[in-house]
C-alpha positions as a printed Julia matrix, in Angstrom:
380×3 Matrix{Float64}:
 -20.67  -23.76    5.56
 -23.17  -25.22    2.95
 -25.0   -22.17    1.66
 -25.63  -22.63   -2.07
 -26.31  -19.69   -4.27
 -27.28  -21.22   -7.54
 -27.84  -17.82   -9.18
 -24.1   -16.99   -9.51
 -20.82  -18.63  -10.55
 -17.36  -17.21   -9.72
 -14.36  -16.59  -11.94
 -11.1   -15.71  -10.41
  -8.05  -14.36  -12.43
  -5.09  -15.34  -10.21
  -2.26  -13.94  -12.42
  -3.49  -10.39  -12.73
  -1.01   -7.69  -11.65
   1.89  -10.37  -11.4
   4.13   -7.65  -12.67
   3.84   -5.54   -9.54
   5.8    -8.01   -7.43
   8.24   -9.76   -9.76
  10.31  -11.28   -7.01
   7.43  -12.8    -5.17
   5.89  -14.39   -8.41
   9.25  -15.75   -9.6
   7.98  -19.4    -8.89
   4.31  -18.65   -8.01
   1.52  -16.27   -9.13
  -0.12  -13.33   -7.33
  -2.97  -15.6    -5.93
  -0.57  -17.93   -4.12
   1.58  -15.23   -2.37
   1.66  -15.87    1.43
  -0.14  -13.33    3.57
  -0.98  -12.72    7.15
   1.11  -15.56    8.63
  -0.88  -18.59    7.37
  -2.96  -17.62    4.36
  -2.5   -17.1     0.54
  -4.03  -14.08   -1.28
  -6.64  -16.31   -3.03
  -7.97  -17.59    0.32
  -9.7   -14.29    0.98
 -11.59  -14.27   -2.37
 -12.44  -18.05   -2.28
 -13.68  -17.84    1.3
 -15.8   -14.73    0.66
 -17.38  -16.42   -2.39
 -18.15  -19.72   -0.63
 -19.63  -17.9     2.45
 -22.1   -16.13    0.02
 -23.19  -19.57   -1.37
 -21.15  -19.39   -4.65
 -20.03  -23.14   -5.06
 -19.23  -23.1    -8.76
 -15.81  -21.36   -8.91
 -13.33  -21.37  -11.93
  -9.74  -20.21  -11.65
  -8.28  -19.07  -15.0
  -4.5   -19.63  -14.43
  -1.91  -18.24  -16.86
   1.58  -19.36  -15.72
   3.53  -20.42  -12.59
   0.41  -22.02  -11.33
   1.89  -25.29   -9.72
   2.12  -23.72   -6.38
  -1.57  -22.64   -6.57
  -2.73  -26.05   -7.72
  -0.91  -27.65   -4.69
  -2.54  -25.15   -2.39
  -6.06  -25.52   -3.76
  -5.96  -29.23   -4.43
  -9.5   -30.32   -4.61
 -11.03  -27.38   -2.87
 -11.97  -29.36    0.2
 -11.03  -26.6     2.63
 -13.5   -24.2     1.08
 -16.17  -26.91    0.84
 -15.75  -26.96   -3.0
 -15.73  -30.83   -3.41
 -19.06  -31.09   -5.3
 -20.72  -33.42   -7.76
 -22.02  -30.36   -9.57
 -20.1   -27.17   -9.69
 -17.18  -27.06   -7.2
 -13.76  -25.87   -8.1
 -12.37  -25.69  -11.64
  -8.84  -24.81  -12.64
  -8.53  -23.83  -16.28
  -4.83  -23.75  -17.62
  -4.17  -21.7   -20.82
  -5.7   -23.27  -23.94
  -3.06  -25.31  -25.74
  -2.32  -24.41  -29.22
   1.04  -24.07  -31.24
   0.23  -20.38  -31.64
  -1.2   -19.88  -28.2
   0.54  -17.34  -25.77
  -0.3   -16.59  -22.23
  -3.33  -14.2   -22.03
  -2.98  -10.59  -21.08
  -6.49   -9.56  -20.23
  -9.8   -10.96  -19.28
 -11.28  -11.07  -22.68
  -8.67  -13.57  -24.09
  -8.98  -15.59  -20.83
 -12.68  -15.85  -20.98
 -12.68  -16.64  -24.66
 -10.92  -19.85  -23.84
 -13.78  -20.97  -21.68
 -16.86  -19.8   -23.62
 -18.0   -23.42  -24.13
 -17.95  -23.95  -20.51
 -19.81  -20.6   -19.83
 -22.52  -21.7   -22.28
 -23.02  -25.02  -20.59
 -23.55  -23.5   -17.0
 -26.95  -22.71  -15.62
 -26.2   -19.84  -13.28
 -27.78  -16.48  -14.33
 -24.89  -14.36  -13.07
 -21.11  -14.39  -13.05
 -18.89  -12.77  -10.42
 -15.33  -12.07  -11.66
 -12.41  -10.93   -9.38
  -8.69  -10.51   -9.24
  -6.57  -11.58   -6.29
  -4.25   -8.65   -5.45
  -6.95   -7.17   -3.15
  -7.16   -8.62    0.32
 -10.77   -8.36    1.58
 -13.54  -10.07    3.5
 -16.21   -9.34    1.04
 -20.08   -9.94    0.99
 -20.74  -10.91   -2.68
 -24.29  -11.74   -1.73
 -24.95   -8.0    -1.07
 -23.21   -7.05   -4.28
 -25.37   -9.5    -6.31
 -28.55   -8.2    -4.61
 -27.52   -4.61   -5.38
 -26.87   -5.52   -8.97
 -30.31   -7.1    -9.31
 -32.23   -4.19   -7.7
 -30.45   -1.65   -9.72
 -31.17   -3.32  -13.09
 -27.54   -2.88  -14.03
 -25.94   -4.62  -16.99
 -22.54   -4.62  -15.13
 -21.88   -3.85  -11.44
 -18.25   -2.84  -10.43
 -17.04   -2.81   -6.8
 -15.01    0.17   -5.72
 -13.74    1.9    -2.6
 -12.71    5.37   -2.02
  -9.0     6.0    -1.36
  -6.1     7.81   -2.69
  -4.17    6.02   -5.45
  -1.19    4.11   -4.03
   2.11    5.75   -5.07
   3.64    2.3    -5.64
   0.85    1.33   -8.08
   1.2     4.58  -10.16
   5.05    4.02  -10.32
   4.91    0.3   -10.99
   2.39    0.01  -13.84
   3.02    1.52  -17.29
   0.72    0.91  -20.16
   2.56   -2.07  -21.48
   2.5    -3.83  -18.04
  -1.22   -3.61  -17.06
  -3.94   -1.17  -16.02
  -5.95    0.11  -12.98
  -9.09    1.94  -13.13
 -10.9     4.88  -11.5
 -14.23    6.41  -12.48
 -16.64    9.22  -12.27
 -20.25    8.47  -11.19
 -23.63   10.03  -11.33
 -26.49    8.69   -9.32
 -24.76    5.4    -8.97
 -23.98    4.98  -12.56
 -20.41    5.06  -13.93
 -20.15    7.8   -16.49
 -16.45    7.75  -17.2
 -13.62    5.33  -16.62
 -10.02    6.59  -16.29
  -7.13    4.21  -17.15
  -3.99    4.48  -15.05
  -4.92    7.94  -13.79
  -2.43    9.88  -11.75
  -4.84   12.2    -9.95
  -4.23   13.14   -6.37
  -6.98   13.02   -3.61
  -9.56   10.39   -2.93
 -10.75    8.51   -5.98
 -13.47    6.09   -6.86
 -10.83    3.24   -7.18
 -12.13    0.01   -8.82
 -11.52   -3.18   -6.95
 -11.78   -5.22  -10.17
 -14.8    -7.18   -8.8
 -17.64   -7.51  -11.38
 -21.13   -8.96  -11.56
 -22.59   -9.39  -14.96
 -25.28  -11.71  -16.36
 -23.75  -14.84  -17.96
 -25.42  -14.5   -21.28
 -24.38  -10.85  -21.58
 -20.73  -11.7   -20.72
 -20.71  -14.42  -23.33
 -21.94  -11.94  -26.0
 -19.54   -9.17  -24.93
 -16.43  -11.53  -24.79
 -17.32  -13.09  -28.11
 -17.54   -9.82  -29.86
 -14.53   -8.27  -28.27
 -12.43  -11.45  -29.03
 -13.19  -11.53  -32.69
 -12.13   -7.88  -32.87
  -8.73   -8.58  -31.35
  -9.48   -6.88  -28.02
  -8.04   -8.05  -24.75
  -9.14   -6.02  -21.78
 -12.62   -6.3   -20.39
 -12.49   -2.89  -18.73
 -10.62   -0.79  -21.15
 -11.86   -2.46  -24.46
 -15.34   -3.66  -23.5
 -16.82   -1.42  -20.69
 -15.25    1.91  -21.49
 -16.4     2.36  -25.04
 -19.91    1.15  -24.06
 -20.73    3.39  -21.12
 -23.34    5.19  -23.0
 -25.13    1.81  -24.02
 -24.56   -0.4   -21.07
 -25.84    0.47  -17.55
 -22.51    0.16  -15.61
 -23.06    0.83  -11.99
 -20.7     1.17   -9.07
 -20.99   -0.77   -5.67
 -19.35    1.14   -2.93
 -17.41   -1.06   -0.42
 -16.6     0.52    2.99
 -14.86   -2.47    4.64
 -11.16   -3.11    5.15
  -9.13   -3.28    1.97
  -5.51   -4.25    1.46
  -3.99   -3.75   -1.93
  -0.79   -5.3    -2.99
   0.75   -2.89   -5.37
   4.51   -3.4    -4.96
   7.05   -4.99   -2.62
   6.66   -2.19   -0.07
   2.9    -2.37   -0.02
   3.03   -6.11    0.48
   5.35   -5.54    3.51
   3.26   -2.68    4.72
  -0.12   -4.61    4.48
   1.2    -7.45    6.5
   2.65   -5.16    9.21
  -0.62   -3.26    9.42
  -2.25   -6.49   10.62
  -0.11   -6.31   13.87
  -2.46   -3.4    14.76
  -5.52   -5.08   16.53
  -7.86   -2.55   14.95
  -6.88   -3.65   11.38
  -6.77   -7.35   12.28
 -10.32   -7.19   13.72
 -11.44   -5.15   10.65
 -10.27   -7.87    8.12
 -11.09  -11.13   10.16
 -14.09  -10.13   12.31
 -16.56  -10.97    9.49
 -16.76  -14.38    7.91
 -14.01  -16.94    8.61
 -11.16  -17.15    6.08
 -10.25  -20.68    5.24
  -6.89  -21.97    3.99
  -5.05  -25.2     3.34
  -4.63  -27.19    6.51
  -1.2   -28.15    7.66
  -1.31  -30.44   10.75
   1.36  -29.09   12.96
   2.25  -28.52   16.51
   1.36  -25.34   18.37
   4.15  -22.72   18.31
   6.77  -23.21   21.06
   8.3   -20.43   22.97
  11.42  -21.89   24.68
  12.61  -20.47   28.04
  14.39  -17.12   27.57
  12.46  -16.37   24.34
  11.05  -12.88   23.84
   8.15  -12.17   21.58
   6.46   -8.58   21.37
   3.69   -7.46   18.88
   4.07  -10.6    16.5
   1.8   -12.59   14.37
   2.94  -16.23   14.61
   1.47  -19.29   12.79
   1.51  -22.9    14.15
   4.68  -25.02   13.92
   7.21  -22.29   14.89
   9.95  -22.69   17.44
  11.04  -19.41   18.99
  14.13  -19.29   21.33
  15.38  -15.73   20.41
  13.88  -12.33   20.35
  11.22  -11.48   17.89
   9.47   -8.1    17.72
   6.97   -6.38   15.31
   7.06   -9.36   12.93
   4.93  -11.82   10.91
   6.04  -15.46   11.06
   4.5   -18.17    8.84
   4.26  -21.92    9.61
   7.4   -23.79   10.81
   9.74  -20.86   11.3
  12.65  -21.38   13.67
  14.43  -18.52   15.62
  17.38  -19.86   17.45
  18.71  -18.7    20.8
  20.38  -15.37   20.75
  18.85  -14.39   17.29
  17.02  -11.01   17.0
  14.28  -10.55   14.51
  12.54   -7.08   14.1
  10.23   -5.75   11.54
  10.49   -8.89    9.28
   8.22  -11.21    7.41
   9.47  -14.85    7.76
   7.77  -17.28    5.35
   7.1   -21.03    5.87
  10.05  -23.13    7.28
  12.54  -20.3     7.25
  15.34  -20.33    9.92
  17.22  -17.7    11.76
  20.3   -19.25   13.32
  21.85  -18.43   16.77
  23.17  -14.9    17.1
  21.92  -13.61   13.84
  20.41  -10.06   13.78
  17.9    -9.22   11.01
  15.62   -6.18   10.51
  13.26   -5.2     7.64
  13.64   -8.4     5.81
  11.04  -10.35    3.82
  12.4   -13.95    3.68
  10.66  -16.3     1.25
  10.1   -20.05    2.11
  13.0   -22.17    3.39
  15.48  -19.35    3.69
  18.28  -19.76    6.25
  20.07  -16.91    7.89
  23.24  -18.41    9.29
  24.64  -17.96   12.76
  26.1   -14.52   13.58
  24.93  -12.76   10.36
  23.54   -9.19   10.38
  21.11   -8.07    7.72
  19.08   -4.9     7.7
  16.81   -3.22    5.26
  14.73   -0.05    5.9
  11.06    0.6     6.28
  10.98    2.21    2.84
  13.11   -0.59    1.25
  12.67   -3.92    2.87
  15.12   -6.55    1.69
  13.78   -9.63   -0.12
  15.54  -13.0     0.12
  14.48  -15.62   -2.51
  13.3   -19.3    -1.65
  15.9   -21.76   -0.49
  18.65  -19.27   -0.08
  21.29  -19.66    2.58
  22.81  -16.42    3.66
């Protein structure tokens, strides 16, 4: 997997859009939300970066980051244990008056000294609420060839209803834009337009020295958001260009979209679209293969290792170490790591967080439009 790209360093913002899924980020952040039976959301961005040779990656955490630190550890699974570069985790800068940052500008201002000391020419910045198998090398190449000051990745889709309902102007922002000959001419903040839009993925490529200048200027003016406060007012001065991405994109916009995007991967076409490119790496947990005990039934399921299935499981996503006892029925559910469904229980349209137990004989059902979430370590 060694494929060094010394021209670019990566910066990941793992807390962006935490407000979209408040239940899931109660004890974690967006980047460490489990996804697709054995991964965390950050795995897709980290793997995409390392496959493109970006081996100097910084993660700018804000709060609730213990689970992410436990997951990433030294970065060994992503080949980021390096003498030079590698994986850096930056907690918020500690001052008596310091508050958790709200935008990229305030986060980047805390690491300006680090950015000045680095040697890479370009910086790749991303959030983690987008699940994608992305070729950052091609985006960097397009950035260089176009002569852009800033390149923004986007895909074309209708705006998710959950996102438009979830975010208000005091909670966060999403961005769409108009383009002319590849150049972004107008940026819209929290637009409500119908139809297919040029929808920013919040992936950016910018020269490191330019980024330092932009952040430094914005910070002393009390500005917080890179897109709203830095790019939008300078569209006539900076050459900001779009990079269209046509591959598979899953956006986590609310609890329903989290449920739906997991369930979409039960369709082989979607599964291949996401995973047929470069391999996605994650933290290794040495466990036994899943065991299907005599009498068990499993139909259209995604099941990680370490599970023990004795009951009936259908149209569901099971993470590592899940146990479904004899006589239990599980349908249209997401069962996270080490959760248990005891004998005779009947559950449908549930999202069970880690180490949840559904006791024997219980019946719990949500709906497709409103899946029921059960918090970690609960016994129902």
